[in-house]
C-alpha positions in Angstrom: -49.3 -86.5 -108.6 -46.2 -85.0 -107.3 -43.7 -82.7 -109.0 -40.9 -85.2 -108.7 -42.8 -87.8 -110.6 -43.7 -85.3 -113.3 -40.1 -84.2 -113.7 -38.9 -87.9 -113.8 -41.5 -88.7 -116.4 -40.5 -85.7 -118.4 -36.8 -86.6 -118.1 -37.6 -90.1 -119.5 -39.7 -88.7 -122.4 -36.7 -86.4 -123.2 -34.3 -89.4 -123.0 -36.5 -91.4 -125.4 -37.4 -88.6 -127.8 -34.6 -86.0 -127.7 -31.6 -87.6 -126.1 -29.4 -84.7 -127.3 -31.2 -82.5 -124.8 -30.7 -84.8 -121.8 -27.4 -83.3 -120.8 -29.1 -79.9 -120.5 -32.2 -81.2 -118.7 -31.3 -80.1 -115.2 -30.2 -76.7 -116.3 -33.4 -76.3 -118.3 -35.5 -77.3 -115.3 -33.6 -74.8 -113.1 -33.9 -72.0 -115.6 -37.6 -72.7 -116.2 -38.2 -72.6 -112.4 -36.3 -69.3 -112.3 -38.4 -67.9 -115.1 -35.6 -67.7 -117.7 -36.3 -68.0 -121.4 -35.1 -71.2 -123.0 -32.0 -70.8 -125.0 -30.6 -67.9 -123.0 -26.9 -67.8 -122.4 -26.9 -69.9 -119.2 -26.7 -73.0 -121.4 -23.8 -71.6 -123.3 -25.8 -71.2 -126.5 -28.5 -69.0 -127.9 -30.1 -67.8 -131.0 -30.5 -70.6 -133.5 -29.8 -73.3 -130.9 -32.7 -72.2 -128.8 -34.9 -74.6 -130.8 -33.0 -77.5 -129.3 -34.3 -76.6 -125.9 -37.9 -76.3 -126.9 -38.9 -80.0 -126.6 -37.7 -80.2 -123.0 -39.3 -76.8 -122.2 -42.5 -78.0 -123.9 -42.5 -81.3 -122.0 -41.9 -79.4 -118.7 -44.9 -77.3 -119.5 -47.2 -80.1 -120.3 -45.8 -82.8 -118.0 -48.4 -82.2 -115.4 -51.2 -82.5 -118.1 -49.7 -85.8 -119.4 -49.6 -87.2 -115.8 -53.2 -86.1 -115.1 -54.5 -87.4 -118.3 -52.9 -90.8 -117.8 -54.2 -90.9 -114.2 -57.8 -90.0 -115.3 -57.8 -92.5 -118.1 -55.8 -95.1 -116.2 -58.7 -96.7 -114.4 -58.0 -100.0 -116.2 -54.5 -99.9 -114.9 -55.7 -99.0 -111.4 -58.1 -101.9 -111.6 -55.2 -104.2 -112.6 -53.2 -102.9 -109.6 -56.1 -103.7 -107.3 -56.4 -107.2 -108.8 -52.6 -107.7 -108.4 -52.8 -106.5 -104.8 -55.7 -108.8 -104.2 -53.7 -111.7 -105.6 -50.8 -110.8 -103.3 -53.2 -110.7 -100.3 -54.8 -113.9 -101.4 -51.3 -115.7 -101.5 -50.4 -114.3 -98.1 -53.8 -115.4 -96.7 -53.4 -118.8 -98.2 -50.1 -119.2 -96.5 -51.6 -118.2 -93.2 -54.5 -120.6 -93.7 -52.1 -123.4 -94.7 -50.1 -122.9 -91.5 -53.3 -122.8 -89.4 -54.4 -126.1 -91.0 -50.9 -127.7 -90.3 -51.4 -126.6 -86.7 -54.6 -128.7 -86.7 -56.8 -125.5 -86.6 -55.8 -124.7 -83.1 -57.0 -121.3 -82.1 -58.8 -118.8 -84.2 -58.5 -118.8 -87.9 -56.2 -116.1 -89.4 -59.4 -114.5 -90.8 -62.1 -113.1 -88.6 -65.5 -112.9 -90.3 -68.1 -110.3 -89.2 -71.3 -111.7 -87.7 -73.4 -111.0 -90.8 -70.9 -112.8 -93.0 -70.8 -115.8 -90.7 -74.6 -115.9 -90.6 -74.7 -115.9 -94.4 -72.2 -118.7 -94.5 -74.3 -120.6 -91.9 -77.3 -120.3 -94.1 -75.3 -121.7 -97.0 -74.2 -124.6 -94.8 -77.8 -125.3 -93.9 -79.0 -125.3 -97.5 -76.1 -127.5 -98.6 -76.7 -129.8 -95.6 -80.4 -130.2 -96.4 -79.5 -130.9 -100.1 -77.4 -133.8 -99.1 -79.8 -134.9 -96.3 -77.3 -134.3 -93.5 -78.6 -134.5 -90.0 -79.6 -131.3 -88.3 -77.1 -132.1 -85.5 -74.2 -132.3 -88.0 -75.3 -129.0 -89.6 -75.3 -127.4 -86.2 -71.9 -128.8 -85.3 -70.4 -127.5 -88.5 -71.9 -124.0 -88.0 -70.7 -124.0 -84.3 -67.2 -124.8 -85.5 -67.4 -122.0 -88.1 -68.5 -119.5 -85.5 -65.8 -120.7 -83.0 -63.0 -120.6 -85.6 -63.9 -117.6 -87.7 -66.1 -115.5 -85.4 -65.2 -112.3 -83.6 -64.3 -112.7 -80.0 
């Protein structure tokens, strides 16, 4: 993860949990980066008010751990992202296939299948064709069409 994301996450946690510290957030970040102690006079307060800064300082310290923990344990979320991306790709592919069909399947299909995939599909066509007692000539014609439309050049 990057530092900007960690800082933005920390800023949001501060906004949600200690909004009174938010106005000092950038100053606290700057001072922490410079190695200053939270509550020093750069914020215009000190002593007893230093406790107010502590949540932001604490979050800045553990922000990276929060992000790393979420990332390591976010495999389900990552899986959902992949599923969402797959759905997006599926919609885009469906649109391309629809256009190809409207063009009466002129030219190659928008999807090129590798030879082993086409051979697997051809076997499935043969099995299905035998199951419905299709002629061998028709099975061959269908497989030739599949190779011509979906095969690599």
